[in-house]
C-alpha positions in Angstrom: 0.0 0.0 0.0 2.7 2.6 0.8 4.2 2.0 -2.7 0.8 3.0 -4.3 0.7 6.2 -2.2 4.2 7.1 -3.3 3.3 6.5 -6.9 0.2 8.5 -6.6 2.1 11.3 -5.0 4.7 11.3 -7.8 1.9 11.5 -10.4 0.3 14.4 -8.5 3.6 16.2 -8.4 4.4 15.6 -12.1 0.9 16.8 -13.1 1.2 19.9 -10.9 4.5 20.9 -12.5 3.1 20.3 -16.0 0.0 22.4 -15.2 2.0 25.2 -13.7 4.2 25.4 -16.8 1.1 25.4 -19.1 -0.5 28.1 -17.1 2.7 30.1 -17.0 3.1 30.1 -20.8 -0.7 30.7 -21.2 -0.6 33.7 -18.9 2.1 35.5 -21.0 5.3 34.0 -19.7 7.7 32.7 -22.2 8.4 33.9 -25.7 11.8 35.3 -25.0 11.6 39.1 -25.1 15.4 39.6 -24.6 17.5 39.3 -27.7 20.5 37.1 -27.3 23.0 39.9 -27.6 26.6 39.7 -26.4 25.6 41.8 -23.4 22.6 39.5 -22.6 24.8 36.4 -22.8 27.4 38.0 -20.6 24.8 38.9 -18.0 23.5 35.3 -18.2 27.0 33.9 -17.7 27.4 36.0 -14.6 24.1 34.7 -13.2 25.1 31.1 -14.1 28.4 31.4 -12.4 26.8 32.8 -9.3 23.6 30.7 -9.0 24.0 27.5 -11.1 27.5 26.2 -11.0 27.2 24.8 -7.4 25.0 22.1 -8.8 25.6 22.1 -12.6 29.4 22.7 -12.5 31.3 25.4 -14.4 31.1 23.3 -17.5 27.4 22.5 -17.2 28.0 18.8 -17.1 26.2 18.3 -13.9 26.9 16.4 -10.8 25.1 14.1 -8.4 23.0 17.2 -7.6 21.9 18.2 -11.1 21.7 16.9 -14.7 24.1 17.5 -17.5 23.1 20.7 -19.3 25.0 19.7 -22.5 22.5 16.9 -22.9 19.3 18.7 -21.8 19.5 22.2 -23.1 19.7 21.2 -26.8 16.4 19.3 -26.5 14.5 22.1 -24.7 12.9 25.2 -26.0 13.4 28.6 -24.4 10.0 28.7 -22.8 10.6 25.4 -21.1 13.9 26.5 -19.7 12.4 29.8 -18.6 9.7 27.9 -16.8 12.2 25.6 -15.1 14.2 28.5 -13.9 11.1 30.4 -12.7 9.2 27.6 -10.9 11.9 25.1 -10.3 11.6 21.4 -10.5 11.3 18.3 -8.3 11.8 14.8 -9.6 10.1 12.1 -7.7 12.0 9.5 -9.7 15.5 10.8 -9.0 14.9 12.9 -5.8 16.6 15.9 -7.4 15.2 19.3 -6.8 16.0 22.6 -8.6 15.0 25.6 -6.7 12.7 28.2 -8.1 14.4 31.5 -9.1 11.2 33.4 -10.0 11.3 35.4 -6.7 15.1 35.8 -6.8 15.9 36.8 -10.4 14.0 39.4 -12.4 12.2 38.3 -15.6 14.9 40.0 -17.7 17.7 38.2 -15.7 16.0 34.9 -16.2 15.9 35.5 -20.0 19.6 36.5 -19.9 20.2 33.1 -18.3 18.2 31.4 -21.0 20.2 33.2 -23.6 23.5 32.1 -22.0 22.3 28.5 -21.6 21.2 28.4 -25.3 24.5 30.0 -26.5 26.7 27.8 -24.3 25.0 24.4 -24.2 22.5 24.6 -27.0 24.2 22.3 -29.4 24.7 18.6 -28.9 28.3 17.5 -29.1 29.5 14.0 -29.5 32.9 12.9 -28.3 34.3 10.1 -30.5 37.4 8.2 -29.7 40.3 9.2 -31.8 41.9 6.5 -33.9 45.5 5.5 -33.2 
């Protein structure tokens, strides 16, 4: 019985996060209003170094605390990333939690961070072994 309750709680959490993101975009959030200029990307980098590297690392490759951004950012759109930054995320499956920055960073700063993430981690790269 406890396993069913845990599963039910995980489903409720996942649905709540999904609904919050849908409402966020429907209420005017999203649709990046900050062009990805050099100044915006530099501002986003400063935010990343201050607020994100403790979990994601300087290179964005993640840790036991957070996922590898070089894998996740290329597969996400800007609105999705903005939503994650704004409302945070809790994974029942992995137990990882990303704090919400909606009350910490201004909307413009959150878009600067999205621009930096897109510029820095937005392309999938593949490491292939070099032949000898």
